[in-house]
N, C-alpha and C positions, 0 to 999 in steps of 0.2 A: 957352599951356597948361602947367599945373603938371606937374612931373615928380616921380615917386615913386622911392624908393631902388631898388626892384626893377627899375625901368626902366634904371637906370644900370649894371647888371651884365650879363655875357654870358649869364646864365641867368634871365631874368625869369620864366619859367614855374615855376621852383623857388621863387623868392623872393616871388612876388606875394601869397601867402596867409599869410605870416608877419608878425608884429608889426613887425619892423624894415623889412620891405619896403614898409610903408605910410607910413613917414616921408616927409615932403615934402622935396624937394631943399633948401629953404631953412630947415629945422628947426635948423640950427646945429651938429648933431653929426655930420653926414656929411662925409666927405672922400674923396679919391681912394684913400687907403690902404685904407679899409673896402671899397670896391668891388673893388679888386685882391685883397685878402685873401679876400673871399667867392668870387671866381672861382677862386682857388687851392684853397680848401676843396672846391669841387665837383670840380675836376680831380684833386686829390690822392687823394680817396677815391672817385672814380668814382660820385658821387651822382646818382641818377636822379629822386628825388622827396622831398618833405617829408611827414612823417607827422603826423597830428593828435595832440594830446595826450590821447588816449584812455587812456593808460597811467598817468597821474598824475605824470609826470616833473616837471611844474611845481609839484607840491605837496610836494616833499621838501626844501624850504628853499633852493632855488637860484633865482637871478634870470635872467631873459631866456633861458629854455630853448628849445632847438630840437632837433628829432629828424628825422633823414634816413635814407633807405635807399639803399644802394649797388647797383650793378649785380649784384653777387654776393650780394645779400640781407643784407649786414651792416648793423647799425644804428649810426649815428654820432650820439651824444648830445653836445650842446654847451650850455654855459651861460656867461654873461658877468656877472660880479659887479663891483661897484665897491669891493670889499674886497680887500686884499692877501692873498696866500697861500691863495687859494681852491682851488688845484690839489690840495691835500691830500685833497680829498673822494674817498675810496675809489677810487683808481686813475685818476682823471682827471689829465691832463697839461696843462701850459700850451700854448697854441696862439696863432697869430696873432690879433690883435685884430680881431673881426668885427662888434662891436656899436657900440662907441664908443671913441674914442682913450683915454678914461679908464677903461674897463672891462677887466678881465682876462678873457680867454676861455680856457676849459678844455674838453677834449675826451676822449671815451672811445669806443672802437670795441667793439661787442659782436658776437659770432659770428653771432647770429641774434636774431629778435624774442623768442623764448622766454627767452633769457639776459637780455635787456634787461628784460622783464616781471618776471622773478624779482628782478633788482636793484632795481627800483622798488618792488615789493611788499614786499620786506624792509625798506625804509626808510620805508614808510608806516605801519608798525605803531606 
């Protein structure tokens, strides 16, 4: 039986509905570091669920975007680009690589969903 990326993490329920989670085990870009880093992401930020891209985050010029909610309702926005120096995007910081060994992952924590929505809306104009 084929195994998908989400099944190789400790948090399959969180990752099963995101693009990365549907990669097949033999796609060639997955490695143990990615699974470990994704587990660290969930634990470090106390993430409880994935949010759908109803807010337009994927439309502001960033690749491989993901949005999560933490136990205390903070929003964790993540993107992974194959371009150097992508962390300069308005307050995002470099983070552990969670998409591909060749992609730079960047992260920003928002106090709540309203702050995140304002951030995205300001960049969609």
